[in-house]
All heavy atoms as an XYZ file, in Angstrom:
812
protein
N      27.187   -169.811     28.374
C      28.126   -168.718     28.589
C      29.515   -169.248     28.295
O      29.855   -170.355     28.611
C      28.091   -168.231     30.057
C      26.759   -167.588     30.395
S      26.589   -167.066     32.128
C      28.154   -167.165     32.852
N      30.328   -168.348     27.724
C      31.706   -168.720     27.400
C      32.553   -167.458     27.228
O      32.023   -166.390     27.021
C      31.786   -169.636     26.196
C      31.317   -168.982     24.914
C      32.213   -168.363     24.075
C      29.969   -168.984     24.573
C      31.789   -167.792     22.874
C      29.503   -168.407     23.443
C      30.426   -167.798     22.579
N      33.820   -167.630     27.381
C      34.741   -166.531     27.105
C      35.635   -166.936     25.951
O      35.533   -168.052     25.423
C      35.544   -166.082     28.332
C      36.349   -167.229     28.932
O      36.556   -168.231     28.288
N      36.768   -167.064     30.147
N      36.517   -166.044     25.549
C      37.414   -166.303     24.416
C      38.846   -166.024     24.839
O      39.047   -165.202     25.740
C      37.048   -165.471     23.193
O      37.085   -164.060     23.559
C      35.650   -165.778     22.678
N      39.817   -166.668     24.234
C      41.216   -166.473     24.655
C      41.652   -165.033     24.595
O      42.466   -164.576     25.399
C      41.967   -167.356     23.676
C      41.022   -168.380     23.159
C      39.707   -167.712     23.185
N      41.156   -164.265     23.622
C      41.573   -162.867     23.448
C      41.000   -161.964     24.538
O      41.540   -160.918     24.813
C      41.236   -162.361     22.093
C      39.754   -162.352     21.804
O      39.056   -163.283     22.244
O      39.275   -161.419     21.127
N      39.910   -162.398     25.178
C      39.257   -161.598     26.230
C      38.706   -162.532     27.315
O      37.501   -162.667     27.476
C      38.152   -160.747     25.639
C      38.700   -159.662     24.725
C      37.652   -158.873     24.045
N      36.770   -158.150     25.001
C      35.795   -157.355     24.617
N      35.502   -157.204     23.326
N      35.046   -156.725     25.505
N      39.596   -163.152     28.054
C      39.150   -164.171     29.043
C      38.248   -163.597     30.145
O      37.489   -164.342     30.766
C      40.451   -164.709     29.575
C      41.478   -163.733     29.295
C      41.042   -162.959     28.059
N      38.279   -162.297     30.390
C      37.477   -161.728     31.486
C      36.074   -161.346     31.056
O      35.245   -161.026     31.886
N      35.813   -161.394     29.753
C      34.495   -160.978     29.215
C      33.732   -162.255     28.782
O      34.243   -163.092     28.087
C      34.620   -160.051     28.027
C      35.194   -158.715     28.397
O      34.968   -158.286     29.548
O      35.882   -158.086     27.597
N      32.491   -162.323     29.158
C      31.680   -163.488     28.857
C      30.683   -163.218     27.731
O      30.074   -162.112     27.724
C      30.909   -163.933     30.123
C      29.986   -165.103     29.812
C      31.866   -164.372     31.233
N      30.531   -164.138     26.831
C      29.500   -164.055     25.780
C      28.343   -164.889     26.256
O      28.510   -166.022     26.746
C      30.055   -164.637     24.437
C      28.964   -164.579     23.382
C      31.266   -163.842     23.990
N      27.135   -164.381     26.112
C      25.923   -165.083     26.547
C      25.031   -165.361     25.365
O      24.645   -164.445     24.640
C      25.147   -164.230     27.585
C      25.863   -164.149     28.895
O      25.914   -165.114     29.618
N      26.331   -162.951     29.217
N      24.687   -166.623     25.225
C      23.671   -167.089     24.248
C      22.532   -167.697     25.090
O      22.819   -168.387     26.083
C      24.247   -168.113     23.298
C      25.219   -167.636     22.297
C      25.848   -168.794     21.524
C      24.541   -166.668     21.305
N      21.322   -167.488     24.721
C      20.205   -167.972     25.527
C      19.130   -168.619     24.629
O      18.705   -168.024     23.653
C      19.599   -166.752     26.239
C      18.314   -167.055     26.993
C      17.840   -165.791     27.704
O      18.533   -165.274     28.549
N      16.661   -165.313     27.287
N      18.797   -169.828     24.989
C      17.612   -170.415     24.405
C      16.416   -170.188     25.326
O      16.546   -170.279     26.540
C      17.757   -171.976     24.257
C      18.705   -172.376     23.137
C      19.983   -172.716     23.396
C      18.223   -172.357     21.812
C      20.831   -173.089     22.394
C      19.106   -172.764     20.791
C      20.384   -173.115     21.090
N      15.260   -169.794     24.760
C      14.115   -169.550     25.628
C      12.835   -169.835     24.835
O      12.839   -169.989     23.639
C      14.110   -168.093     26.100
O      13.922   -167.243     24.972
N      11.745   -169.917     25.591
C      10.399   -170.069     25.002
C       9.687   -168.746     25.241
O       9.624   -168.233     26.365
C       9.645   -171.181     25.698
C      10.092   -172.594     25.382
C       9.377   -173.570     26.247
C       9.884   -172.908     23.916
N       9.092   -168.200     24.210
C       8.228   -167.049     24.295
C       6.960   -167.298     23.562
O       6.999   -167.649     22.384
C       8.951   -165.786     23.694
C      10.021   -165.220     24.538
C      10.598   -163.898     23.963
O      10.008   -163.390     22.994
O      11.577   -163.456     24.464
N       5.862   -167.274     24.286
C       4.597   -167.556     23.635
C       4.561   -168.954     23.082
O       3.896   -169.179     22.058
N       5.249   -169.896     23.725
C       5.317   -171.289     23.290
C       6.221   -171.493     22.131
O       6.296   -172.632     21.640
N       6.964   -170.478     21.656
C       7.882   -170.632     20.523
C       9.317   -170.612     21.029
O       9.726   -169.688     21.748
C       7.671   -169.501     19.513
C       6.328   -169.522     18.857
C       6.167   -168.359     17.866
N       6.589   -167.057     18.377
C       5.819   -166.237     19.101
N       4.578   -166.596     19.444
N       6.290   -165.098     19.499
N      10.127   -171.620     20.595
C      11.554   -171.613     20.972
C      12.292   -170.558     20.187
O      11.917   -170.193     19.047
C      12.026   -173.003     20.592
C      11.091   -173.422     19.488
C       9.762   -172.773     19.805
N      13.339   -170.026     20.812
C      14.135   -169.018     20.144
C      15.552   -168.967     20.708
O      15.814   -169.490     21.805
N      16.423   -168.371     19.931
C      17.799   -168.127     20.397
C      17.894   -166.615     20.609
O      17.566   -165.843     19.700
C      18.796   -168.630     19.313
C      20.260   -168.370     19.656
C      20.700   -169.216     20.857
C      21.169   -168.701     18.429
N      18.330   -166.215     21.776
C      18.413   -164.821     22.126
C      19.841   -164.355     22.354
O      20.639   -165.034     22.971
C      17.634   -164.526     23.407
C      16.213   -165.008     23.348
O      15.591   -164.881     22.274
O      15.704   -165.545     24.362
N      20.152   -163.122     21.854
C      21.409   -162.454     22.038
C      21.044   -161.277     22.968
O      20.604   -160.246     22.525
C      21.969   -161.997     20.754
C      23.301   -161.315     20.796
C      23.536   -159.966     20.936
C      24.574   -161.935     20.803
N      24.886   -159.753     20.970
C      25.555   -160.945     20.888
C      25.025   -163.272     20.699
C      26.918   -161.216     20.893
C      26.349   -163.542     20.692
C      27.244   -162.518     20.791
N      21.168   -161.467     24.274
C      20.717   -160.489     25.235
C      21.723   -159.332     25.353
O      22.910   -159.545     25.552
C      20.456   -161.137     26.606
C      19.923   -160.112     27.612
C      19.454   -162.296     26.472
N      21.256   -158.131     25.253
C      22.095   -156.943     25.214
C      22.261   -156.358     26.650
O      21.865   -155.219     26.915
C      21.544   -155.913     24.254
C      21.508   -156.438     22.813
C      20.665   -155.572     21.914
C      22.927   -156.507     22.252
N      22.827   -157.147     27.499
C      23.140   -156.743     28.859
C      24.646   -156.694     29.138
O      25.194   -155.675     29.533
C      22.526   -157.701     29.887
C      21.064   -157.386     30.259
C      20.600   -158.448     31.281
C      20.906   -156.034     30.835
N      25.329   -157.780     28.852
C      26.772   -157.862     29.117
C      27.558   -157.045     28.149
O      27.150   -156.829     26.973
N      28.733   -156.597     28.567
C      29.591   -155.741     27.759
C      29.898   -156.390     26.387
O      29.835   -155.732     25.372
C      30.887   -155.417     28.527
C      31.823   -154.550     27.771
C      33.095   -154.249     28.588
O      33.042   -154.287     29.855
O      34.120   -154.036     27.980
N      30.276   -157.672     26.450
C      30.685   -158.352     25.210
C      29.491   -158.469     24.255
O      29.674   -158.250     23.033
C      31.274   -159.704     25.549
C      31.916   -160.431     24.393
C      33.229   -159.835     24.052
N      33.845   -160.400     22.849
C      34.785   -161.340     22.906
N      35.218   -161.814     24.046
N      35.335   -161.790     21.783
N      28.347   -158.786     24.735
C      27.190   -158.909     23.869
C      26.822   -157.586     23.238
O      26.463   -157.511     22.059
C      26.027   -159.487     24.632
C      26.094   -160.999     24.764
O      27.084   -161.494     25.285
N      25.069   -161.727     24.358
N      26.917   -156.519     24.014
C      26.637   -155.165     23.475
C      27.645   -154.793     22.418
O      27.276   -154.349     21.303
C      26.594   -154.126     24.619
C      25.404   -154.428     25.533
C      26.535   -152.712     24.075
C      25.455   -153.657     26.855
N      28.903   -154.986     22.701
C      29.989   -154.663     21.715
C      29.867   -155.486     20.434
O      30.138   -154.974     19.376
C      31.350   -154.901     22.364
C      31.738   -153.925     23.402
C      33.072   -154.210     24.010
O      33.802   -155.086     23.526
O      33.405   -153.550     25.010
N      29.454   -156.724     20.542
C      29.426   -157.636     19.370
C      28.020   -157.756     18.759
O      27.799   -158.616     17.915
C      29.896   -158.991     19.755
C      31.409   -159.022     20.088
O      32.064   -158.039     19.831
O      31.892   -160.063     20.574
N      27.130   -156.831     19.107
C      25.742   -156.870     18.570
C      25.744   -156.885     17.024
O      25.092   -157.728     16.407
C      24.941   -155.688     19.068
C      23.550   -155.599     18.474
C      22.744   -154.395     18.926
O      23.270   -153.568     19.714
O      21.614   -154.259     18.502
N      26.397   -155.931     16.383
C      26.424   -155.840     14.934
C      27.124   -157.086     14.349
O      26.668   -157.613     13.333
C      27.103   -154.573     14.485
N      28.189   -157.556     14.979
C      28.877   -158.720     14.519
C      27.955   -159.950     14.518
O      27.931   -160.745     13.585
C      30.105   -158.963     15.383
C      30.950   -160.108     14.955
C      32.172   -160.229     15.862
N      32.942   -161.424     15.528
C      33.822   -161.953     16.332
N      34.060   -161.484     17.508
N      34.455   -163.063     15.940
N      27.177   -160.120     15.612
C      26.239   -161.225     15.713
C      25.157   -161.107     14.617
O      24.842   -162.083     13.965
C      25.605   -161.282     17.101
C      24.481   -162.290     17.199
C      24.760   -163.635     17.274
C      23.168   -161.870     17.141
C      23.750   -164.553     17.335
C      22.121   -162.785     17.229
C      22.410   -164.142     17.319
N      24.614   -159.901     14.421
C      23.607   -159.723     13.413
C      24.131   -160.072     12.028
O      23.471   -160.774     11.267
C      23.059   -158.305     13.419
C      22.185   -158.005     14.588
C      21.462   -156.683     14.459
O      20.710   -156.523     13.509
N      21.738   -155.750     15.328
N      25.321   -159.623     11.718
C      25.926   -159.890     10.433
C      26.155   -161.397     10.242
O      25.874   -161.939      9.147
C      27.235   -159.112     10.225
C      27.061   -157.611     10.119
O      25.886   -157.173      9.891
O      28.045   -156.883     10.306
N      26.651   -162.049     11.255
C      26.938   -163.473     11.228
C      25.647   -164.235     11.002
O      25.570   -165.110     10.143
C      27.622   -163.891     12.507
C      28.048   -165.347     12.500
C      29.282   -165.717     11.998
C      27.204   -166.339     12.992
C      29.636   -167.041     11.942
C      27.567   -167.674     12.948
C      28.804   -168.052     12.461
N      24.608   -163.927     11.777
C      23.330   -164.636     11.676
C      22.688   -164.379     10.262
O      22.210   -165.337      9.665
C      22.397   -164.169     12.760
N      22.735   -163.158      9.808
C      22.112   -162.882      8.510
C      22.890   -163.587      7.378
O      22.269   -164.065      6.438
C      22.107   -161.370      8.286
C      21.080   -160.689      9.142
C      21.013   -159.196      8.813
N      20.001   -158.563      9.648
C      20.192   -157.470     10.348
N      21.392   -156.873     10.304
N      19.231   -156.957     11.079
N      24.211   -163.631      7.472
C      24.993   -164.320      6.479
C      24.658   -165.819      6.422
O      24.797   -166.448      5.379
C      26.492   -164.127      6.736
N      24.209   -166.383      7.535
C      23.794   -167.795      7.600
C      22.338   -167.989      7.288
O      21.822   -169.090      7.393
C      24.120   -168.298      8.987
N      21.630   -166.924      6.883
C      20.232   -167.015      6.489
C      19.233   -166.816      7.617
O      18.025   -167.071      7.414
N      19.640   -166.345      8.761
C      18.739   -166.082      9.880
C      18.334   -164.627      9.905
O      19.050   -163.764      9.388
C      19.359   -166.509     11.211
C      19.633   -167.983     11.308
C      20.848   -168.497     10.856
C      18.684   -168.846     11.816
C      21.099   -169.855     10.952
C      18.914   -170.196     11.930
C      20.124   -170.721     11.473
N      17.205   -164.360     10.529
C      16.711   -162.981     10.622
C      16.485   -162.551     12.078
O      15.399   -162.702     12.652
C      15.407   -162.856      9.873
C      15.468   -163.182      8.373
C      16.190   -162.048      7.681
N      16.474   -162.434      6.293
C      17.710   -162.542      5.773
N      18.736   -162.297      6.503
N      17.882   -162.893      4.505
N      17.492   -161.983     12.709
C      17.336   -161.534     14.111
C      16.360   -160.368     14.189
O      16.359   -159.495     13.314
C      18.742   -161.073     14.521
C      19.663   -161.507     13.444
C      18.850   -161.772     12.222
N      15.480   -160.390     15.212
C      14.552   -159.291     15.466
C      14.932   -158.676     16.790
O      15.155   -159.361     17.763
C      13.109   -159.788     15.512
C      12.603   -160.389     14.205
C      11.124   -160.745     14.308
C      10.866   -161.592     15.516
N       9.459   -162.007     15.709
N      14.935   -157.341     16.816
C      15.138   -156.651     18.059
C      13.863   -156.680     18.924
O      12.789   -156.286     18.445
C      15.587   -155.215     17.832
C      15.965   -154.417     19.043
C      17.128   -155.040     19.785
C      16.288   -152.978     18.650
N      14.013   -157.156     20.156
C      12.868   -157.263     21.071
C      13.277   -156.585     22.371
O      14.413   -156.262     22.612
C      12.535   -158.734     21.335
C      12.254   -159.559     20.137
C      10.816   -159.376     19.634
O       9.989   -158.775     20.359
O      10.542   -159.769     18.488
N      12.251   -156.362     23.221
C      12.530   -155.785     24.558
C      11.538   -156.408     25.540
O      10.354   -156.522     25.231
C      12.437   -154.314     24.578
C      12.806   -153.716     25.911
C      12.906   -152.199     25.878
O      13.190   -151.595     24.814
O      12.683   -151.595     26.930
N      12.030   -156.819     26.681
C      11.186   -157.337     27.743
C      11.791   -156.942     29.058
O      13.027   -157.026     29.258
C      11.066   -158.876     27.679
N      10.999   -156.482     30.003
C      11.455   -156.071     31.319
C      12.564   -155.057     31.236
O      13.526   -155.077     32.043
C      11.914   -157.273     32.131
C      10.816   -158.331     32.326
O       9.685   -157.903     32.530
N      11.142   -159.552     32.237
N      12.529   -154.193     30.255
C      13.491   -153.123     30.089
C      14.846   -153.559     29.526
O      15.807   -152.831     29.471
N      14.903   -154.843     29.030
C      16.128   -155.402     28.460
C      15.937   -155.638     26.961
O      14.981   -156.292     26.538
C      16.524   -156.709     29.177
C      17.747   -157.342     28.523
C      16.728   -156.483     30.650
N      16.845   -155.118     26.159
C      16.836   -155.323     24.685
C      17.542   -156.632     24.379
O      18.505   -156.953     25.006
C      17.451   -154.140     23.989
C      16.675   -152.855     24.136
C      17.397   -151.675     23.501
N      17.941   -151.954     22.190
C      19.215   -151.852     21.846
N      20.113   -151.438     22.734
N      19.645   -152.128     20.687
N      17.081   -157.298     23.331
C      17.731   -158.512     22.890
C      17.360   -158.783     21.443
O      16.342   -158.351     20.933
C      17.366   -159.719     23.765
C      15.905   -160.049     23.868
C      15.342   -161.085     23.120
C      15.063   -159.332     24.685
C      13.994   -161.358     23.171
C      13.724   -159.603     24.771
C      13.219   -160.638     24.004
O      11.851   -160.933     24.087
N      18.276   -159.501     20.756
C      18.018   -159.960     19.390
C      17.486   -161.368     19.526
O      18.049   -162.214     20.220
C      19.277   -159.942     18.591
C      19.889   -158.531     18.386
C      21.287   -158.657     17.828
C      18.994   -157.710     17.482
N      16.397   -161.680     18.813
C      15.739   -162.997     18.909
C      15.619   -163.581     17.527
O      15.227   -162.932     16.570
C      14.388   -162.893     19.568
C      13.702   -164.232     19.745
C      12.534   -164.132     20.684
N      11.819   -165.391     20.826
C      12.192   -166.359     21.633
N      13.238   -166.192     22.428
N      11.487   -167.502     21.694
N      15.923   -164.875     17.456
C      15.725   -165.649     16.223
C      14.852   -166.847     16.599
O      15.132   -167.579     17.519
C      17.081   -166.127     15.650
C      17.953   -164.900     15.354
C      16.878   -167.008     14.411
C      19.382   -165.254     14.994
N      13.765   -167.023     15.825
C      12.840   -168.119     16.140
C      12.730   -169.166     15.010
O      12.169   -170.217     15.212
C      11.457   -167.575     16.395
C      11.353   -166.773     17.663
C       9.956   -166.288     17.989
O       9.107   -166.262     17.048
O       9.736   -165.866     19.129
N      13.259   -168.851     13.849
C      13.079   -169.770     12.707
C      14.449   -170.343     12.242
O      15.436   -169.599     12.225
C      12.380   -169.035     11.561
C      11.040   -168.494     11.973
N       9.937   -169.286     12.154
C      10.654   -167.263     12.241
C       8.924   -168.543     12.520
N       9.315   -167.280     12.596
N      14.418   -171.575     11.836
C      15.636   -172.225     11.321
C      16.239   -173.146     12.395
O      15.656   -173.332     13.473
N      17.355   -173.730     12.090
C      18.005   -174.631     13.024
C      18.809   -173.845     14.046
O      19.968   -173.509     13.825
C      18.906   -175.592     12.248
C      19.316   -176.799     13.035
O      19.424   -176.681     14.288
O      19.599   -177.838     12.445
N      18.164   -173.560     15.150
C      18.753   -172.707     16.176
C      19.991   -173.391     16.841
O      20.915   -172.694     17.196
C      17.705   -172.331     17.236
C      16.443   -171.655     16.709
C      15.473   -171.471     17.844
C      16.796   -170.406     15.999
N      19.955   -174.693     16.951
C      21.090   -175.380     17.568
C      22.358   -175.246     16.691
O      23.445   -175.038     17.204
C      20.731   -176.869     17.793
N      22.131   -175.349     15.373
C      23.307   -175.185     14.493
C      23.800   -173.734     14.540
O      24.995   -173.525     14.574
C      22.905   -175.591     13.042
C      23.955   -175.143     12.023
C      22.672   -177.072     12.929
N      22.893   -172.792     14.571
C      23.348   -171.396     14.667
C      24.112   -171.183     15.957
O      25.186   -170.569     15.929
C      22.150   -170.438     14.619
C      22.505   -168.962     14.845
C      23.498   -168.466     13.784
C      21.235   -168.116     14.875
N      23.611   -171.704     17.054
C      24.313   -171.557     18.343
C      25.710   -172.160     18.259
O      26.724   -171.549     18.671
C      23.498   -172.220     19.453
S      24.255   -172.045     21.118
N      25.807   -173.396     17.771
C      27.104   -174.051     17.577
C      28.045   -173.218     16.730
O      29.220   -172.972     17.037
C      26.944   -175.422     16.973
C      28.258   -176.175     16.790
C      28.251   -177.247     15.792
N      27.958   -176.700     14.476
C      27.379   -177.373     13.517
N      27.009   -178.626     13.687
N      27.148   -176.820     12.329
N      27.541   -172.676     15.603
C      28.340   -171.881     14.698
C      28.807   -170.564     15.315
O      29.922   -170.120     15.032
C      27.606   -171.667     13.364
C      27.507   -172.952     12.547
O      28.144   -173.928     12.891
O      26.721   -172.912     11.555
N      27.958   -169.965     16.111
C      28.422   -168.739     16.783
C      29.608   -169.032     17.680
O      30.605   -168.336     17.648
C      27.259   -168.127     17.639
C      27.788   -167.073     18.582
C      26.184   -167.534     16.707
N      29.465   -170.131     18.454
C      30.573   -170.520     19.319
C      31.855   -170.921     18.557
O      32.943   -170.461     18.862
C      30.143   -171.630     20.295
C      31.308   -172.127     21.163
C      28.989   -171.165     21.180
N      31.678   -171.820     17.567
C      32.844   -172.390     16.902
C      33.375   -171.565     15.745
O      34.584   -171.586     15.487
C      32.527   -173.784     16.422
O      31.469   -173.746     15.437
C      32.143   -174.730     17.554
N      32.537   -170.883     14.978
C      32.970   -170.086     13.850
C      33.135   -168.616     14.137
O      34.166   -168.008     13.817
C      32.013   -170.308     12.673
C      32.037   -171.746     12.180
C      31.032   -171.963     11.067
C      31.082   -173.424     10.585
N      30.017   -173.687      9.606
N      32.126   -168.035     14.761
C      32.216   -166.581     15.068
C      33.272   -166.291     16.142
O      34.029   -165.335     16.021
C      30.873   -166.076     15.525
C      30.794   -164.600     15.719
S      29.034   -164.130     16.012
C      29.314   -162.703     17.082
N      33.357   -167.187     17.116
C      34.349   -166.977     18.203
C      35.465   -167.997     18.217
O      36.336   -167.974     19.108
C      33.616   -166.988     19.565
C      32.815   -165.743     19.754
C      31.450   -165.724     19.624
C      33.450   -164.544     20.074
C      30.680   -164.583     19.810
C      32.723   -163.379     20.219
C      31.326   -163.417     20.082
O      30.605   -162.250     20.279
N      35.498   -168.905     17.218
C      36.658   -169.818     17.004
C      36.951   -170.702     18.258
O      38.093   -171.022     18.516
C      37.893   -169.079     16.604
N      35.894   -171.101     19.002
C      36.032   -172.064     20.124
C      35.928   -173.443     19.539
O      35.084   -173.682     18.646
C      34.984   -171.829     21.182
C      35.018   -170.539     21.913
C      36.076   -170.550     23.038
N      35.935   -171.709     23.927
C      35.471   -171.692     25.165
N      35.120   -170.551     25.694
N      35.407   -172.793     25.874
N      36.716   -174.372     20.045
C      36.623   -175.770     19.587
C      35.303   -176.426     19.992
O      34.762   -176.111     21.069
N      34.838   -177.326     19.198
C      33.567   -177.984     19.502
C      33.655   -178.808     20.771
O      32.622   -179.056     21.414
C      33.132   -178.896     18.336
C      32.596   -178.112     17.159
C      31.884   -178.989     16.108
O      31.452   -180.098     16.455
O      31.791   -178.503     15.010
N      34.821   -179.250     21.110
C      34.970   -180.084     22.332
C      35.261   -179.263     23.579
O      35.289   -179.789     24.692
C      36.057   -181.132     22.135
N      35.406   -177.961     23.422
C      35.666   -177.109     24.593
C      34.404   -176.904     25.414
O      33.346   -176.624     24.859
C      36.208   -175.734     24.158
C      37.567   -175.752     23.554
C      37.999   -174.354     23.231
O      38.044   -173.460     24.089
O      38.380   -174.118     22.013
N      34.487   -177.051     26.717
C      33.258   -176.915     27.559
C      32.905   -175.436     27.655
O      33.716   -174.520     27.568
C      33.722   -177.420     28.895
C      35.196   -177.281     28.941
C      35.682   -177.393     27.519
N      31.599   -175.227     27.744
C      31.050   -173.896     28.054
C      30.044   -174.049     29.202
O      29.569   -175.136     29.481
C      30.323   -173.247     26.818
C      29.144   -174.093     26.329
C      31.328   -172.984     25.709
C      28.374   -173.443     25.209
N      29.818   -172.988     29.890
C      28.901   -172.991     31.073
C      27.474   -173.010     30.613
O      27.049   -172.276     29.717
C      29.165   -171.800     31.948
C      28.402   -171.843     33.242
C      28.754   -170.733     34.202
O      29.795   -170.077     34.001
O      28.027   -170.568     35.197
N      26.685   -173.806     31.270
C      25.244   -173.906     30.980
C      24.493   -173.616     32.268
O      24.720   -174.208     33.300
C      24.907   -175.335     30.479
C      23.408   -175.552     30.245
C      22.868   -174.720     29.112
C      23.219   -177.065     29.913
N      23.576   -172.661     32.191
C      22.730   -172.328     33.311
C      21.279   -172.651     32.874
O      20.803   -172.147     31.877
C      22.830   -170.846     33.678
C      24.277   -170.529     34.087
C      21.877   -170.449     34.744
C      24.565   -169.062     34.298
N      20.629   -173.462     33.650
C      19.242   -173.845     33.316
C      18.302   -173.239     34.323
O      18.510   -173.356     35.526
C      19.106   -175.391     33.371
C      17.696   -175.814     33.050
C      20.117   -176.016     32.372
N      17.256   -172.554     33.850
C      16.318   -171.911     34.727
C      14.895   -172.276     34.253
O      14.604   -172.205     33.077
C      16.438   -170.409     34.742
C      17.748   -169.928     35.354
C      17.774   -168.374     35.364
O      16.728   -167.732     35.238
O      18.855   -167.880     35.511
N      14.053   -172.649     35.174
C      12.624   -172.874     34.882
C      12.372   -174.065     33.996
O      11.340   -174.153     33.332
N      13.226   -175.017     33.972
C      13.079   -176.248     33.142
C      12.917   -177.422     34.062
O      13.845   -177.721     34.865
C      14.268   -176.423     32.214
C      14.179   -177.615     31.322
C      13.466   -177.542     30.160
C      14.775   -178.774     31.654
C      13.355   -178.641     29.349
C      14.681   -179.867     30.811
C      13.964   -179.805     29.639
N      11.833   -178.115     33.951
C      11.606   -179.300     34.816
C      11.466   -180.522     33.928
O      10.583   -180.550     33.039
C      10.368   -179.112     35.657
C      10.457   -177.860     36.515
N      11.213   -177.845     37.679
C       9.875   -176.670     36.366
C      11.124   -176.650     38.183
N      10.317   -175.902     37.447
N      12.279   -181.514     34.125
C      12.287   -182.694     33.305
C      11.524   -183.807     33.986
O      11.797   -184.099     35.144
C      13.723   -183.132     33.034
C      13.819   -184.332     32.162
C      14.040   -185.612     32.555
C      13.711   -184.342     30.735
N      14.043   -186.453     31.489
C      13.854   -185.723     30.339
C      13.525   -183.385     29.765
C      13.824   -186.123     29.021
C      13.484   -183.790     28.460
C      13.652   -185.113     28.098
N      10.563   -184.392     33.290
C       9.816   -185.511     33.829
C      10.154   -186.753     32.993
O       9.681   -186.872     31.875
C       8.300   -185.267     33.763
C       7.861   -184.130     34.660
C       6.386   -183.925     34.574
C       5.933   -182.776     35.458
N       4.522   -182.531     35.369
N      10.989   -187.645     33.496
C      11.373   -188.800     32.703
C      10.215   -189.756     32.502
O       9.264   -189.806     33.175
C      12.466   -189.508     33.516
C      12.440   -188.847     34.857
C      11.632   -187.597     34.742
């Protein structure tokens, strides 16, 4: 999660998740900023060669990308689409992930 200098009160949410054992990057259409920037995200992802698919689960719509370098896309959304510096911290929320060293 992160905000931008032009709209510090609005948060952009990017989500990595596993669905059916497949990793993906999700643009969840819940928050105001994600809803407003839905077309912008789709255009950005498509211009970079990705194919977002509209999905729905538990009554929530989201755009999902499962193919390609998802980490690079995520970085580029933050740094290019929203012009945040690569060294700027963003909030990370981890759910349902258990690490066994």
